N, C-alpha and C positions, 0 to 999 in steps of 0.2 A: 344545305347541310348534309354531311355524310351520315352513315348509319350510327356511328358513335355519338355524334351530337344529338341526333334524333332520339336515341335511346336514353341519353342523359336527360333531355327535356321531358320525355315521357315519365321517367322515374321521378323527376323533380315535381312535376305537376301532380301526379297521383299521390306522392308522399306528402306534399304540403297540404293537399286537399284532405287526405285522411287525417292528418295531424290537427286539423281544425276541430275534430270531434274528440280527440284523445284527452286534452287537458280538461275539457268540460266533463267528460265521463269520470276521470280520476277524482276531480274535486267535488262534483255534484253527488257522487256516491257517498263520500265522507260527510258532506254538509247535510244531506238527507238523513244519514244515520245519526248525526248529531241532533237534528231536529226531532227525530223520533225518540232519541234518548231523553231529550228535554221533556217530551210529552210523557214518557214512561215515568220519569222521576217526579214531575210536578203535577201531572194530570190536567194541565191547562189545554183547553181545546184548540187554542190558536196554534200550538206547536203541531198538533195532529193535522190541522188543515194545511199548514205550511208543508208538512211532510208529504202529504198526498199531492199537493200542488207541484212542488219542485221535484217530487219523485216521478211524476208523470213526465215532466220535461226531461228528466234524467233518462227515462226509459226510451223516449223518442230519440234522444241523442245517441245512446249506446247501440240502438238498433242500426242506425245509419253508420256508426263507426265500425261495427262488425262487417257490414256489407262492403264498405270501401276498403277495409283492411284486407279482405280476401284477395283483392286485385293485386296487392303487392306480391303475393306468393307466385302468381302467374309470371310476373316479369323476370323472376330469377331464372326460370327455365326458358322463357321466350327470348329475352334480350341480353341476359347476363349469365349465360351458361358457364363460361370460363371462370367467372367470378364465383359462381356456386360450386364448381368443382374445386376451386382453390380453398374456399373457406368452409366447405361442407362438413368436414370432420370436426372442426372446432365449433361451428355454429349449431351442429346437431344437438348437443347436450342442452345449452341454455334455451334454445327455441323449443325443444321437446318438453323441457320443464315448464315453459310458458304455456304450451298448448295442453299438455296432459295434466298438469297440476293447477296452474293459475287460472287458465281459461275455463276448464271444467269446473273448478271450485266456484268461480264467478257465475257461470251460466246455471249451475245447479241451484245455488242458493238464491239467485235472482228470481228463478221460477217459483221457489218456495215463498219468497217475499211477495211476489205479485199476487199469487193465488192464496196466500196464507192469512189474509185479513179475515178476522172473525172465525177462523178455523184453527189457528195455532194459538197457544197461550202467548200473552203479550211479550214475555221475556224471550221465549223461543223465537217468536217472529222478529223481535229486535235483534237477536243474535244472527238471524239470516242476513239482514242488511249489513251487519258488521263483517260477516264472512264475505260478502260481495266486496266490501272495502278492502279486505285482506287480499282477495283475488286480484283486484285492480293494482294494488301495490306490488304484489309478486310479479304480475305480468309486466309492469313497467320495469321492474328491476332486471328481470331476465332479458328483456329486449335491449335495455340499455347496456347490459353486460356484453351482449353480442356486438352492439355498436361501438362500445368502448374498446373492444379488441381491435376493431379497425383503426382506431386512433392510436392505440398503444398495444401491439401484439405481444402477449405473454403466454406462458404455459403451453408451448407448442414446439415442434421440431419441423424442419423443412425437409420433405422427402424429395430428393433431387430426381430420383427415378420416375416418380409420378408427377412431379411438378406441382405439389400441393402442400399445404400446411396440415399437420396432424397433431391433435391435442395430446399433451402428455400430463397436464395437471389441470383438472376442472376447477379445483379450489383457487388456483392462480387466476383463472379466467373470471371467476365470480367475485374475486377480491382485488381485481385490477384497480390500481390507484386512480385511474380515470373514472371508473364507474362509482367509486366511493365518494367522489365529489360531484359527478354528473347527476346521480340519482337524487340527492336532496335538492340540487339546484332545479332540476326538472319538476319535481313534485311541488316545491314552493311556487314555481312559476305557474303550474297548473292551478294551484289554489288561488292565485291572483285572478285567473280567468274565471273560476267558479264563483269566487266572492264578488267579482264585478258583475257577473251574470245575475246573481241573486239580488244584489243591490240595484242594478239597472231595472230589472223587472219591477221591483218594489217601488222604485222612484216613479216609474211610468204610472203605476196605479195610484200612487199618492197624489199625483198632479192631475191626471185625467179623470180619476174617480175619487175625489177627496173625501166623500162621505161614505164610501163603501169599504168596509174592513180596514179602517184607518189605523187602528192600534196594531192589527196583525201585520200590516205591511210596514209600519214603522219599525217593528221588531226585526222584520226581514232586512230592512235597509241597514239598520245598525249592525246586524250579524254579518251581512255581506261586506259592508265597508270595513268592518273590523278585521275580517278575514283577509281582505286585500292588504291592509296595513301590516298585519303580522306576517303574512306571506312575503310582502315586499322586503321586510327586514331580513327574513330568511334567504330570499333571493340575493340580496346584497352580500350577506356574509358568505354563503356558499359560492357565489360568483367570484368573490375575492380568492377563496381557496382554489377554485377551479382555474382561475387565471394563472396562479403559481404552478399548478400541476401542468397546465398547458404549455407554459414556458419551458418546463423541464423536458416534456416528451415531444412537443411539437414547437420548437422555437420559431420556425418559419411562420406559423400561424399567428403567433403573438406579434412578430415583426410586421406582418402584413396588416394585422388589425390596427396597428398604429402608423402604418406607412413609414416605418423607420428603416431607411435605406442604409445608414451607416451605424456601426456599433457605437453606443454611447454609454458613458458612465460619469455621472448619473444621467438617466434618460428622462426627458420630459413627456408628458401626456398631451397628445394632440387633440384639441377641441374641434378644430376645423382645419382641413387641409385641402389645397387645390394642387392637383398634379397633372401630368401629361395624360392624354387619353388612354394610352396603353398602361398607365400605372407604373411606369419605369422611373419616374423622376418627380421629386417634389418641387413645386413652384412657389407656393405660399402656404404658411401654416401659422395658426395661433396655438400656443402651447402653455401648459402649466409645468413649471420646472419640478423635477424630482419625482413626480407622481407615478410615472410609468415604472420607474425603478422599484417603487414600493409595491405596485400592483403585480409586477412580474416576479420579484425576488423577496419581497418582505422587508427590504432595506432601502432607505431613501438614496443611498449612494451605490446601489447595485448596478452591475453591468447588464445591459440588454443587447443581444446580438442583432445586427441589422440584416436586411434582406440581401445585400450584396455579398457580405462575408459568408452568410449561410449558403448562398448559391454556389460560391466557390468551394465551400467545404463539401456540399452535396455532389458536385461534379466529380470531385476526387473520390468520394465514397461510392457513388452509384453510376458514374460514367457521364458522358456528355448529355446535355439536354437542359431544359428549363424546369426548375423545381419551385418556381414561384407561383402562387395562386393569383387569380385576377385581383390585384390590390384594390382598385376602387370599390368592387363589390364587397370584399372582405372588410374594408375600412368602414364603409357606410352602414352595412348591416350590423356591425358591432356597435356603432353609435346609436343607430335607430333602436336596436334592442334595449340599450340602456336608457335612452331618452324617453321612448314611449312607455317603458315600464315605470320610470319615475313619474311621468305624467299621470299614469293610472293611480299610483299611490297618492299623489297630490290631490286628485279629484276626490278620491275616497275620503281623505282627511277633511277636505273642504265640505263635503256633504255632511259628515258627522258634525262639523262645527256649525253649519248653517241650520241644522235641524235639531240642535241640542235643546234640552229643557222643553220638549213638546212643541217646538216651533214647526210650522208647516213649511215645506219647501216652496220656494218662489216658483211661479208658473213657468218662467223662462228656463228653469233648470231641466225642463223636459228635453232640452237639446243634449243633455248629458246622459239620458237614459240609454240611448243606443251606443254612444262611444265608450261608456264605462265598461261593458263587457268586451267590446271589440278591441280596445286599446291593448290590454294585456294579451289578448289572443294574437294580435299583430306583433307584439313584442316577442312572444313565443316563436312565431314563424320566422322573424328576423334572426332569432337566436339559432334556430336549426339550420337556416340557410348559411349563416356564418360558420357554424360547426362543420358542415359538410363541404362547402366550397373552400373554406380555409385549409382543408386537408389536401386539396388538389396539388399536384397531378396524381395523387395516390388514392386507390380504393382501400388498400390496406397499407398503412403508412410504412414506408421503407421496404415493402415486400412486393406489392402488386400494383403497378400503374393502372390508372383508369382505362387507358387504351387497350390493355391486355385482358380486361374482364368481359368485354362485349362478346356476344355469341358470334362465332366465325361464319356461320351459315345464314345469318339474318340479313335481309336486304333492306334498303331504305324504304322501298314500297311497302314491305310488310310492317315496318315500324310506323309509317305514316297511317296505314290502315287501322292498326290497333290504337294508335294515339287518337285518331278521329273518333273511333268507337268509344273509347274511354271518356273522351271529352264530352261527347253527347250524353253518355250514361250519367256522368257526374253532373252535367248541367241539369238533367231531369231530376236526379236525386236532390240537388240543391233546391229546386223549386218545391219538391215534396217536403223536405226538411223545414224550409222557411214557412210554408203554409201551415204545417202541423204545429210548429212552435208558436207562430203568431196567433193561431186559433186558440191554442191552449192558454197562452198568456192573456189574451183578451177575455177569455171565459172567466178568468179570476178564480177565486177560492170557492170550491163547492161546499155547501153546508154538509156537515157530517156529524154523526153521533159517535160517542165514545164506543168503540167496538167492545162487546162483552167478552169476557173470558169464556173459552169453551170448556165443556165438562163432558165426562163419559156418558152422562145421562141425556145429553142433548141429541136429538136425531141428526143423522148425517145431512149436511147441506150439499147441494150440487156444486161442483167446482165451477167457479166463475171468475172472470177477469175483474179485478177490483177497481179498475179505472174506466 
């Protein structure tokens, strides 16, 4: 592989690895805040115990997410300096807002929340975790705004003398039609991961330790499974809207997602397709008539452009070359994203049904404890692989080809060295994360007393870590 291929592999590996932690952080922050709110409003000890239990798991995850996220920044200078130079003026504003506003907000209040137990009034302490939730949401939005500009560049002008894009309208970047549909879709998908995590951990305890904190973990199971179902509906609705916007701004991605080579009106939705190894021709396919037209245009008789016609149009617009993504990868990641996500929602619904009216989960359901949080996480990963590979051969759609973004002075040996180093580092971090998570999960709920309200008459207590 040449330097470009190695750089792409490195960025893909580090990005996918980092994104394992992102949806868990986004969703667990809000779920933990919801549990603490329930404790504040009802005074029930079970909600306090669940808050501290899942709050500790949230803290372990966010710490690992921050560490792995820092690596992403190094690659922009190491392997993708031409890309950084091209997008720097546009990306500067949303990424600065993410770092200076969202991340600082998140990190400040998470510190107050960690050390504020028994030191801050209950309502103030509750407000701290909700500020963390706000920080995670703002962080996600600003980062997605930057990514959406790569999918649909708006609010800029191209400086021919400097060979770079320069932002002219920050509001246009922050209200890009792509980010307006991508943000809710990503957040709902993250909540499927968090809900599955909460339910999966609770299910493990209910089966392996049925006599220990049974009522508490039954509540956690219901909460987690319900979050998965509600978020699943949100994913379906926002995904439908996202598909229509994607067809408008990136028709080649939609055509590749369906392996649609010829323009059709109406267009069927392919459930299963077998094509040539290079993805250039369809051999066999099972299809549902009219469905793709509705997904892409909102009308059952709408026209969907095919790969071949779009390739001809792009050659006339951008010059000779291939403007098709790798169709097999795009096609199957799109279906696996949908299929695995639907399986997650189905498992959550089944768990709610089998444990209704106080029924204990069957022992063999222990096999669902691990897949329940992993399936939506896998679906998230397939979704991002589809989003990024379906945009190829562009880094910035219609403006900057991927081959033009790699650092000109970087050698294959340098990329291999850094790739090996990152892989070893991430492997070690995976072991640490897994051990910490499993140890905390197996430890179960700690007994806890209702923290008293502080008052000015109380002597100062030494600052201590609440976990």
